[in-house]
C-alpha positions in Angstrom: -0.7 12.0 -46.1 -0.8 8.9 -48.3 -2.7 6.5 -46.2 -4.1 4.4 -49.1 -2.7 2.6 -52.0 -5.1 3.6 -54.7 -5.8 1.5 -57.8 -7.6 4.1 -59.8 -8.1 1.9 -62.8 -10.1 -0.6 -60.7 -13.2 1.5 -61.1 -16.7 1.1 -62.6 -18.7 4.1 -63.7 -22.3 4.7 -64.8 -23.3 7.9 -66.6 -27.0 7.4 -67.1 -29.2 10.1 -65.8 -31.5 8.9 -63.0 -33.2 12.1 -62.0 -36.8 11.1 -62.7 -37.4 9.8 -59.2 -37.2 13.2 -57.6 -39.1 16.5 -58.1 -37.9 19.8 -56.7 -40.5 22.1 -55.2 -39.2 25.5 -56.0 -41.0 27.5 -53.3 -39.2 25.5 -50.6 -36.0 23.6 -50.2 -37.6 20.2 -50.3 -38.1 17.4 -52.8 -40.9 14.9 -53.5 -39.3 11.4 -54.0 -40.8 8.4 -55.7 -39.3 5.9 -53.2 -39.8 2.7 -55.2 -38.4 4.2 -58.4 -35.5 5.7 -56.4 -34.6 2.3 -55.0 -34.7 0.7 -58.5 -32.5 3.5 -59.9 -30.0 2.9 -57.1 -29.8 -0.9 -57.8 -29.6 -0.4 -61.5 -26.6 1.9 -61.0 -25.0 -0.6 -58.5 -25.4 -3.5 -61.1 -23.9 -1.5 -63.9 -20.9 -0.3 -61.7 -20.3 -3.8 -60.3 -20.2 -5.4 -63.8 -17.7 -2.9 -65.0 -15.7 -3.2 -61.9 -15.5 -7.0 -62.2 -14.4 -6.8 -65.8 -11.6 -4.3 -65.0 -10.5 -6.3 -62.0 -10.2 -9.5 -64.1 -8.3 -7.6 -66.8 -5.8 -6.2 -64.4 -5.5 -9.0 -61.8 -5.9 -11.9 -64.3 -8.6 -13.6 -62.2 -12.4 -13.1 -61.7 -13.7 -11.0 -58.9 -16.3 -12.0 -56.4 -17.4 -10.5 -53.1 -15.1 -12.7 -51.2 -12.1 -10.9 -52.8 -12.8 -7.7 -50.7 -12.7 -7.5 -47.0 -15.2 -4.6 -46.6 -18.0 -3.1 -48.8 -18.9 0.5 -48.1 -22.1 1.9 -49.7 -23.8 5.2 -50.1 -26.4 4.9 -47.4 -29.8 6.6 -47.7 -31.1 4.1 -45.2 -29.7 0.8 -43.9 -32.3 -1.5 -45.5 -31.1 -0.4 -48.9 -27.5 -1.2 -47.9 -28.6 -4.7 -47.0 -30.4 -5.0 -50.3 -27.3 -3.7 -52.2 -24.9 -6.3 -50.8 -27.5 -9.0 -51.4 -27.7 -7.7 -55.0 -23.9 -8.1 -55.4 -24.3 -11.7 -54.2 -27.1 -12.3 -56.8 -24.7 -10.9 -59.5 -22.1 -13.3 -58.4 -24.6 -16.1 -58.7 -25.5 -15.1 -62.2 -21.8 -15.0 -63.1 -21.5 -18.6 -61.7 -18.9 -17.6 -59.2 -17.6 -20.4 -57.0 -18.4 -18.5 -53.8 -22.1 -19.4 -54.1 -22.5 -22.7 -52.3 -24.8 -25.5 -53.4 -27.6 -24.7 -50.9 -27.6 -21.0 -51.9 -27.5 -21.8 -55.6 -30.6 -24.1 -55.2 -32.4 -21.2 -53.4 -31.5 -18.7 -56.2 -32.0 -21.0 -59.2 -35.8 -20.3 -59.5 -34.9 -16.6 -60.2 -32.1 -17.2 -62.7 -34.4 -16.6 -65.7 -35.7 -13.3 -64.6 -35.1 -10.2 -66.7 -33.2 -7.4 -65.1 -36.4 -5.4 -64.7 -38.3 -8.4 -63.2 -35.5 -9.0 -60.8 -35.7 -5.4 -59.4 -39.4 -5.8 -58.7 -39.3 -9.3 -57.2 -39.8 -9.2 -53.4 -39.2 -12.9 -53.2 -35.8 -12.7 -54.9 -34.9 -9.8 -52.6 -35.7 -11.8 -49.5 -33.8 -14.9 -50.6 -30.7 -12.9 -51.6 -30.6 -11.2 -48.2 -30.9 -14.5 -46.5 -28.1 -16.3 -48.4 -25.9 -13.1 -48.2 -26.3 -12.5 -44.5 -23.2 -14.3 -43.2 -21.0 -12.3 -45.5 -22.9 -9.1 -44.8 -22.3 -9.5 -41.1 -18.5 -9.6 -41.6 -18.0 -7.3 -44.7 -20.8 -4.7 -44.4 -22.1 -4.5 -40.8 -19.0 -2.8 -39.4 -19.5 0.1 -41.9 -23.1 0.9 -40.8 -22.6 2.5 -37.4 -22.7 6.3 -38.3 -25.3 6.0 -41.1 -27.6 4.2 -38.8 -27.1 6.7 -36.0 -27.3 9.9 -38.1 -29.6 8.9 -41.0 -29.2 10.0 -44.6 -26.3 12.5 -45.1 -26.3 12.3 -48.9 -22.6 12.7 -50.2 -21.2 12.4 -46.6 -23.0 9.0 -46.0 -20.4 7.0 -48.0 -17.4 8.5 -46.1 -19.3 8.3 -42.7 -19.6 4.6 -43.5 -15.9 4.4 -44.2 -15.2 6.2 -40.9 -17.4 3.6 -39.2 -15.3 0.7 -40.4 -12.1 2.6 -39.4 -13.6 3.1 -35.9 -14.6 -0.6 -35.7 -11.6 -2.4 -37.1 -8.7 0.0 -36.7 -5.3 -1.6 -37.4 -7.0 -4.8 -38.5 -7.7 -3.0 -41.8 -4.0 -2.9 -42.8 -3.5 -4.9 -46.0 -7.3 -5.3 -46.6 -9.2 -4.3 -49.7 -12.1 -1.9 -49.3 -14.8 -1.6 -52.1 -16.7 1.7 -52.1 -19.9 2.4 -54.0 -20.7 6.1 -54.5 -24.2 6.7 -56.0 -24.7 10.4 -56.7 -28.3 10.0 -57.9 -27.0 7.6 -60.6 -25.6 10.2 -63.0 -22.0 9.7 -61.9 -22.2 6.5 -59.8 -18.8 4.9 -59.2 -17.4 1.8 -57.7 -13.7 1.8 -56.7 -11.5 -0.2 -54.4 -8.2 0.4 -52.5 -5.9 -1.4 -50.1 -4.9 0.1 -46.9 -1.2 0.4 -46.1 0.4 0.5 -42.7 1.7 3.9 -41.5 3.4 5.0 -38.3 2.0 7.4 -35.7 0.4 9.9 -36.2 -1.0 8.4 -39.4 -1.7 4.9 -37.9 -5.3 3.7 -38.2 -5.5 3.4 -34.4 -4.6 7.1 -34.0 -6.9 8.2 -36.8 -9.7 6.3 -35.0 -8.8 7.9 -31.7 -9.0 11.4 -33.2 -12.3 10.6 -34.9 -13.5 9.8 -31.4 -16.8 8.5 -32.9 -18.3 6.9 -29.7 -17.9 10.0 -27.6 -19.3 12.3 -30.3 -22.3 10.1 -30.7 -22.8 10.1 -27.0 -22.6 13.8 -26.8 -25.6 14.4 -29.0 -28.5 16.4 -27.5 -32.0 14.8 -27.4 -34.9 17.0 -28.4 -38.6 16.2 -28.8 -40.0 15.8 -32.4 -41.9 19.1 -31.9 -38.5 21.0 -31.9 -37.5 19.3 -35.1 -40.7 20.2 -36.8 -40.3 23.8 -35.7 -36.8 24.0 -37.1 -38.0 22.6 -40.5 -40.8 25.2 -40.6 -38.3 28.0 -39.9 -36.0 26.7 -42.6 -38.9 26.6 -45.1 -40.0 30.1 -44.1 -36.5 31.5 -44.6 -35.7 29.7 -47.9 -34.8 32.3 -50.4 -35.5 35.1 -47.9 -33.4 38.3 -47.2 -33.1 41.0 -44.6 -33.4 38.9 -41.5 -31.4 38.3 -38.3 -31.0 34.8 -36.8 -31.7 34.0 -33.2 -27.9 33.3 -32.7 -28.6 30.7 -30.1 -25.3 28.8 -30.0 -25.8 26.8 -26.8 -25.8 23.4 -28.6 -22.9 24.3 -31.0 -19.3 23.1 -30.2 -16.6 25.8 -30.0 -15.2 26.7 -33.4 -18.5 26.2 -35.2 -19.4 28.8 -37.9 -23.1 29.9 -37.7 -25.2 32.3 -39.7 -25.9 35.6 -38.0 -27.9 37.5 -40.6 -28.7 38.0 -44.3 -28.8 41.5 -45.7 -31.0 43.2 -48.3 -28.6 42.0 -51.1 -28.8 38.4 -50.0 -25.3 38.5 -48.5 -24.8 36.0 -45.7 -22.8 36.8 -42.6 -21.3 34.3 -40.2 -19.6 34.3 -36.8 -17.5 31.6 -34.9 -18.6 30.3 -31.6 -16.1 31.1 -28.9 -14.3 33.7 -31.0 -15.5 37.0 -29.5 -12.8 39.0 -31.2 -13.4 37.7 -34.7 -14.8 40.0 -37.4 -18.0 38.6 -38.9 -17.3 36.6 -42.1 -19.2 37.5 -45.2 -20.2 34.8 -47.7 -17.7 34.7 -50.5 -14.8 36.2 -48.5 
């Protein structure tokens, strides 16, 4: 199914290694994160990708790119405040590039920060607030429709970018036909990428409306089960206890799983993992790797 018209050469990449903001605790499947440094690394990657993206766009299209040239911006979404800061950062980049989309009033508000170094700009809370303020009208139309699932489900790492894209398909449906979408994939900075595509019109069953109907996002969000925080803490403790363990059988409580879901049944003495499928009583247990 070719739903999108890809322009693979309209991409910006960054290959710097931004792994110093996280430390792995080997005894458990958890990490300790330096939140402030993590945010700075994200914005550094965003800046680098956007600058490269703009250069390639101008080379191919023969005109400068600014945020008004795309209809939607979809971001890797650890949390929504960072998404807001990210779009505001793109607005600041357009201001520094003297793009015409920055009106006189916004330019006057941003002018006091025009002389900041890159490092100073990442640390300036005042700049951050002003950028979000002047970018908000564009954020509401170009970014807000992408935030539904990331806001509802939280950080999904790799999946967060495409959950955000599914959100805009859900919210705009056929209105997306002919529109340009800009995607920013972070990947801890090492392979951050910004790319864009335009959406073509296709007939049923590949129409955007039908895809949105099949996604059925509203009903899926409504069907979630509410549990107290205590249950969540218990699940985390069990996960930590079983991290790297062998020779155990799971509870196999599948009441909250939808039919067709694969679930772990046990791990044997050789660390082989065995799975079953809910609702498939005749199925042979599946072994990891088979």
